[in-house]
RODO-2510 file (C-alpha; in nm, 4 decimals, decimal comma):
residues 313
     n   res          X          Y          Z
     1     m     5,5889    -2,8761    -7,4692
     2     r     5,3039    -2,6225    -7,4660
     3     s     5,4545    -2,4403    -7,1673
     4     k     5,7969    -2,4265    -7,3330
     5     v     5,6496    -2,2799    -7,6514
     6     l     5,4538    -2,0175    -7,4561
     7     f     5,7569    -1,9323    -7,2444
     8     i     5,9861    -1,8872    -7,5450
     9     t     5,7140    -1,6834    -7,7196
    10     g     5,6985    -1,4569    -7,4139
    11     i     6,0765    -1,4091    -7,4188
    12     l     6,0666    -1,3212    -7,7890
    13     f     5,7867    -1,0709    -7,7224
    14     a     5,9915    -0,9080    -7,4434
    15     l     6,2820    -0,8757    -7,6877
    16     s     6,0643    -0,7188    -7,9562
    17     p     6,0198    -0,3421    -8,0144
    18     w     5,6484    -0,3753    -7,9275
    19     a     5,7179    -0,4695    -7,5663
    20     s     5,7432    -0,2291    -7,2727
    21     p     5,8208    -0,3045    -6,9049
    22     p     5,4520    -0,3084    -6,7954
    23     l     5,3461    -0,5189    -7,0961
    24     a     5,6310    -0,7652    -7,0388
    25     l     5,5349    -0,8018    -6,6732
    26     a     5,1688    -0,8489    -6,7647
    27     a     5,2642    -1,1162    -7,0205
    28     g     5,4753    -1,2905    -6,7568
    29     l     5,1910    -1,2840    -6,5046
    30     l     4,9504    -1,4342    -6,7589
    31     f     5,1989    -1,7097    -6,8300
    32     g     5,2556    -1,7767    -6,4591
    33     f     4,8849    -1,8058    -6,3892
    34     f     4,7878    -2,0268    -6,6817
    35     a     5,0970    -2,2358    -6,7585
    36     t     5,3622    -2,4353    -6,5752
    37     h     5,7062    -2,2759    -6,5757
    38     p     5,9411    -2,5061    -6,7717
    39     y     6,2655    -2,3632    -6,6304
    40     p     6,1989    -2,2262    -6,2790
    41     k     6,5521    -2,2611    -6,1339
    42     q     6,7273    -2,1330    -6,4453
    43     s     6,4844    -1,8429    -6,4662
    44     r     6,5533    -1,7295    -6,1071
    45     t     6,9282    -1,7317    -6,1677
    46     t     6,8942    -1,5575    -6,5043
    47     q     6,6672    -1,2797    -6,3791
    48     k     6,9082    -1,1991    -6,0943
    49     w     7,2127    -1,1556    -6,3193
    50     l     7,0181    -1,0040    -6,6082
    51     l     6,8725    -0,7370    -6,3797
    52     q     7,2163    -0,6414    -6,2516
    53     a     7,3633    -0,6296    -6,6028
    54     s     7,0662    -0,4222    -6,7245
    55     v     7,1101    -0,1677    -6,4459
    56     v     7,4787    -0,1327    -6,5377
    57     g     7,3770    -0,0893    -6,9030
    58     l     7,1371     0,1888    -6,8056
    59     g     7,4290     0,3593    -6,6318
    60     f     7,5796     0,4315    -6,9737
    61     g     7,2854     0,6648    -7,0342
    62     m     7,3352     0,8595    -6,7105
    63     n     7,5382     1,1727    -6,6414
    64     l     7,7753     1,1345    -6,3460
    65     h     7,6954     1,4786    -6,2034
    66     q     7,3246     1,3981    -6,2067
    67     v     7,3916     1,0594    -6,0456
    68     l     7,5998     1,2132    -5,7644
    69     r     7,3503     1,4952    -5,7044
    70     a     7,0529     1,2604    -5,6826
    71     g     7,2488     1,0003    -5,4894
    72     s     7,3807     1,2377    -5,2235
    73     a     7,0352     1,3862    -5,1658
    74     g     6,8783     1,0411    -5,1703
    75     i     7,1018     0,9087    -4,8905
    76     l     6,9259     1,1191    -4,6256
    77     y     6,5779     1,0406    -4,7565
    78     t     6,6493     0,6684    -4,7783
    79     a     6,7945     0,6588    -4,4264
    80     i     6,4815     0,8211    -4,2840
    81     g     6,2551     0,6082    -4,5035
    82     i     6,4280     0,2831    -4,4068
    83     a     6,4057     0,3598    -4,0354
    84     f     6,0373     0,4502    -4,0759
    85     a     5,9508     0,1374    -4,2779
    86     l     6,1358    -0,0984    -4,0415
    87     s     5,9671     0,0536    -3,7356
    88     v     5,6163     0,0439    -3,8830
    89     g     5,6780    -0,3052    -4,0244
    90     y     5,7832    -0,4339    -3,6830
    91     l     5,4703    -0,2922    -3,5175
    92     l     5,2422    -0,4286    -3,7903
    93     g     5,4043    -0,7719    -3,7672
    94     r     5,3432    -0,7810    -3,3932
    95     a     4,9846    -0,6587    -3,4270
    96     m     4,9008    -0,9078    -3,7044
    97     q     5,0830    -1,1974    -3,5360
    98     v     5,3063    -1,2629    -3,8348
    99     r     5,6011    -1,4930    -3,7678
   100     p     5,8928    -1,2699    -3,6574
   101     t     6,1343    -1,3746    -3,9318
   102     s     5,8716    -1,3350    -4,2057
   103     a     5,7698    -0,9962    -4,0654
   104     f     6,1354    -0,8860    -4,0567
   105     l     6,2005    -0,9951    -4,4152
   106     i     5,8853    -0,8280    -4,5483
   107     s     5,9781    -0,5099    -4,3605
   108     t     6,3356    -0,5037    -4,4923
   109     g     6,2156    -0,5886    -4,8416
   110     t     5,9820    -0,2891    -4,8280
   111     a     6,2392    -0,0632    -4,6661
   112     i     6,5420    -0,1376    -4,8839
   113     c     6,5117    -0,3143    -5,2166
   114     g     6,2597    -0,5957    -5,2236
   115     g     6,3754    -0,9384    -5,3312
   116     s     6,7451    -0,8450    -5,3227
   117     a     6,7255    -0,7472    -4,9558
   118     i     6,5277    -1,0589    -4,8672
   119     a     6,7735    -1,2842    -5,0518
   120     a     7,0680    -1,1206    -4,8736
   121     l     6,9165    -1,1032    -4,5239
   122     g     6,7204    -1,4301    -4,5212
   123     p     7,0193    -1,6602    -4,4586
   124     i     7,1613    -1,4203    -4,1991
   125     a     6,8281    -1,4111    -4,0125
   126     g     6,8036    -1,7916    -4,0271
   127     a     6,4875    -1,7875    -4,2401
   128     t     6,3385    -2,1185    -4,3498
   129     e     6,2611    -2,1923    -4,7148
   130     d     5,8915    -2,1371    -4,6422
   131     e     5,9584    -1,7981    -4,4815
   132     m     6,1735    -1,6948    -4,7782
   133     t     5,8992    -1,8000    -5,0220
   134     v     5,6311    -1,6145    -4,8270
   135     s     5,8364    -1,2954    -4,8088
   136     l     5,9498    -1,3032    -5,1719
   137     g     5,5990    -1,3845    -5,2921
   138     t     5,4537    -1,0895    -5,0999
   139     v     5,7116    -0,8466    -5,2363
   140     f     5,6825    -0,9683    -5,5966
   141     i     5,3023    -0,9411    -5,5911
   142     l     5,3217    -0,5808    -5,4682
   143     n     5,5991    -0,5040    -5,7171
   144     s     5,3713    -0,6132    -5,9984
   145     v     5,0924    -0,3879    -5,8724
   146     a     5,3294    -0,0915    -5,8371
   147     l     5,4761    -0,1252    -6,1843
   148     l     5,1315    -0,1286    -6,3432
   149     t     4,9672     0,1431    -6,1302
   150     f     5,2310     0,4002    -6,0299
   151     p     5,2652     0,5686    -6,3732
   152     f     4,8871     0,6157    -6,3902
   153     i     4,8697     0,7516    -6,0351
   154     g     5,1592     0,9892    -6,1040
   155     a     4,9960     1,1188    -6,4211
   156     a     4,6584     1,1587    -6,2479
   157     l     4,8174     1,3614    -5,9674
   158     g     5,0219     1,5723    -6,2096
   159     l     5,3591     1,4736    -6,0636
   160     t     5,6629     1,6127    -6,2405
   161     q     5,9242     1,3686    -6,3651
   162     q     6,1528     1,4634    -6,0765
   163     q     5,8743     1,4030    -5,8230
   164     f     5,7706     1,0741    -5,9787
   165     g     6,1266     0,9407    -6,0029
   166     l     6,1855     1,0173    -5,6361
   167     w     5,8497     0,8695    -5,5320
   168     a     5,9100     0,5497    -5,7284
   169     a     6,2559     0,5103    -5,5739
   170     l     6,1240     0,5568    -5,2191
   171     a     5,7983     0,3606    -5,2471
   172     i     5,8532     0,0664    -5,4867
   173     h     6,0309    -0,2431    -5,3586
   174     d     6,2533    -0,3853    -5,6332
   175     t     6,5000    -0,2046    -5,8574
   176     s     6,3467    -0,3671    -6,1658
   177     s     5,9999    -0,2264    -6,0946
   178     v     6,1384     0,1175    -6,0031
   179     v     6,3270     0,1329    -6,3322
   180     g     6,0308    -0,0029    -6,5269
   181     a     5,7810     0,2444    -6,3813
   182     a     6,0204     0,5390    -6,4093
   183     a     6,1102     0,4517    -6,7699
   184     k     5,7401     0,4570    -6,8534
   185     y     5,7103     0,8071    -6,7013
   186     g     6,0085     0,9711    -6,8738
   187     t     6,3864     0,9946    -6,9070
   188     i     6,4321     1,2370    -6,6167
   189     a     6,2176     1,0172    -6,3926
   190     l     6,4284     0,7195    -6,5011
   191     a     6,7569     0,8922    -6,4133
   192     i     6,6373     1,0066    -6,0700
   193     g     6,4472     0,6874    -5,9874
   194     t     6,7376     0,4602    -6,0779
   195     t     7,0000     0,6643    -5,8917
   196     v     6,8043     0,7137    -5,5686
   197     k     6,6921     0,3506    -5,5725
   198     l     7,0499     0,2285    -5,6024
   199     a     7,1511     0,4574    -5,3163
   200     r     6,8709     0,2921    -5,1187
   201     a     6,9927    -0,0555    -5,2186
   202     l     7,3365     0,0155    -5,0699
   203     w     7,1736    -0,0023    -4,7269
   204     i     7,1669    -0,3816    -4,7673
   205     v     7,5244    -0,3874    -4,6379
   206     p     7,4860    -0,1992    -4,3036
   207     v     7,1480    -0,3608    -4,2320
   208     a     7,2934    -0,7054    -4,3049
   209     l     7,5915    -0,6368    -4,0777
   210     a     7,3614    -0,5124    -3,8012
   211     t     7,1372    -0,8194    -3,8383
   212     s     7,4384    -1,0505    -3,8226
   213     a     7,5759    -0,8751    -3,5138
   214     l     7,2388    -0,8854    -3,3365
   215     k     7,1959    -1,2540    -3,4124
   216     r     7,5447    -1,3329    -3,2800
   217     l     7,4720    -1,1307    -2,9671
   218     r     7,1487    -1,3178    -2,9001
   219     a     7,3102    -1,6548    -2,9677
   220     g     7,6229    -1,5706    -2,7694
   221     t     7,8545    -1,6679    -3,0570
   222     t     8,1305    -1,4952    -3,2496
   223     a     8,0611    -1,6532    -3,5891
   224     h     8,0179    -1,4093    -3,8742
   225     a     7,7458    -1,4511    -4,1368
   226     k     7,8407    -1,3843    -4,4972
   227     v     7,7176    -1,0480    -4,6256
   228     q     7,6559    -1,0083    -4,9977
   229     i     7,7756    -0,6702    -5,1280
   230     p     7,5778    -0,5380    -5,4299
   231     w     7,8828    -0,4744    -5,6498
   232     f     7,6706    -0,3987    -5,9558
   233     i     7,5797    -0,0616    -5,8017
   234     f     7,9419     0,0482    -5,8206
   235     l     7,9577    -0,0708    -6,1823
   236     f     7,6516     0,1465    -6,2510
   237     v     7,8400     0,4512    -6,1199
   238     l     8,1456     0,3531    -6,3259
   239     a     7,9264     0,3343    -6,6375
   240     a     7,8010     0,6872    -6,5648
   241     v     8,1637     0,8031    -6,5318
   242     v     8,2484     0,6523    -6,8705
   243     n     7,9430     0,8111    -7,0346
   244     t     8,0228     1,1527    -6,8839
   245     y     8,3927     1,1748    -6,9628
   246     f     8,4215     0,9729    -7,2838
   247     a     8,1541     1,1412    -7,4940
   248     n     8,3390     1,0589    -7,8175
   249     a     8,1921     0,7065    -7,8019
   250     t     7,8327     0,8200    -7,7591
   251     s     7,6959     0,5698    -8,0111
   252     a     7,8505     0,2800    -7,8179
   253     w     7,7068     0,4035    -7,4873
   254     h     7,3649     0,4460    -7,6524
   255     t     7,3809     0,0848    -7,7711
   256     l     7,4629    -0,0373    -7,4198
   257     t     7,1808     0,1733    -7,2737
   258     t     6,9357     0,0267    -7,5227
   259     a     7,0586    -0,3229    -7,4357
   260     g     7,0002    -0,2408    -7,0682
   261     k     6,6405    -0,1371    -7,1373
   262     i     6,5758    -0,4554    -7,3350
   263     g     6,7362    -0,6634    -7,0613
   264     l     6,5137    -0,4990    -6,8016
   265     t     6,2036    -0,5774    -7,0096
   266     v     6,3032    -0,9444    -7,0332
   267     t     6,3753    -0,9492    -6,6582
   268     l     6,0238    -0,8269    -6,5818
   269     f     5,8749    -1,1012    -6,7995
   270     l     6,0802    -1,3585    -6,6063
   271     i     5,9677    -1,2138    -6,2717
   272     g     5,6019    -1,2248    -6,3758
   273     a     5,6365    -1,5775    -6,5108
   274     s     5,7770    -1,6937    -6,1756
   275     l     5,4556    -1,6043    -5,9916
   276     s     5,2002    -1,8838    -5,9801
   277     p     4,8660    -1,9326    -5,8004
   278     a     5,0348    -2,1912    -5,5767
   279     q     5,2995    -1,9405    -5,4703
   280     i     5,0388    -1,6751    -5,3979
   281     k     4,8450    -1,9308    -5,1925
   282     r     5,1587    -2,0072    -4,9900
   283     v     5,1985    -1,6380    -4,9101
   284     g     4,9027    -1,6632    -4,6750
   285     f     4,6749    -1,3886    -4,5536
   286     r     4,8561    -1,2266    -4,2612
   287     p     5,2041    -1,1788    -4,4162
   288     l     5,0447    -1,0499    -4,7353
   289     l     4,8241    -0,8134    -4,5329
   290     q     5,1278    -0,6859    -4,3425
   291     g     5,3100    -0,6257    -4,6703
   292     i     5,0131    -0,4462    -4,8267
   293     v     4,9447    -0,2196    -4,5278
   294     l     5,3133    -0,1371    -4,4803
   295     w     5,3573    -0,0611    -4,8503
   296     i     5,0503     0,1653    -4,8593
   297     i     5,1731     0,3564    -4,5523
   298     v     5,5218     0,4034    -4,7026
   299     a     5,3858     0,4983    -5,0459
   300     v     5,1325     0,7502    -4,9120
   301     a     5,3738     0,9034    -4,6583
   302     s     5,6503     0,9497    -4,9177
   303     l     5,4048     1,0910    -5,1729
   304     l     5,2664     1,3436    -4,9234
   305     a     5,6199     1,4460    -4,8223
   306     i     5,7195     1,4960    -5,1874
   307     r     5,4073     1,6971    -5,2756
   308     a     5,4542     1,9123    -4,9628
   309     g     5,8111     1,9884    -5,0668
   310     l     5,9602     1,8175    -4,7616
   311     v     6,1445     1,5755    -4,9911
   312     s     6,2967     1,7071    -5,3116
   313     l     6,6084     1,7002    -5,5274
***
């Protein structure tokens, strides 16, 4: 009963005007560490669909021309970044003697879009439940750190909103944490971070197809693994189209954008509440170390490239 009361209180706080994405995540982490989650399965399902709906809602606050400009420029950067992260992740996994499937999932989660990539690629790669838990736990821990620290680092380094939005999109794992950190930094950072991150998330499809083909080749079979297409990304673009060309309903689009921000805040509370000491213990030392080192390398390399003007919008 105590856990249910605390959980519902946390949800109500995330829905309140006093909550922000970092505060909601922090509240969720406190709950996860000191209480037992009363609805773990329902929470995982809810946070998945709520995140997707929230991203679509945020699309109603975006301008299509800005989305296309950031998205087209982001495709090249994400392609290079994904290739870099996968290569470094593979080498780190070998050096640290991490189980190949876990190392692959952590690498793809870092390279593409965190938990979404792991959830999509895990079944294709034949990952066990333990390997999925280890990989997801690693990514969610680092997501929490990024959401809480990136805005402070960006402010300390004097990054512009454009620079910060691009850095967040290239260096933070999950869409929820990218949006949360960028929203904390400013509206321009939010627009750029969300758009480039979603362009990065689209790479789930070709990477999943390549993984499936490679697995079939190694096994000598012709069976096709099911690939999950992130349809919500296309709905996000459609929402931006509606906002751009139907300006006469601005108040309605503003309401949907606000609902998207609230939904994102609740999602971050749910993500934080899903992390427990037992889950962190199951992550283990070597996979977590691989994830940390890989993330630091990606974050520092992308930040240096942005500050040097090699990556810009």
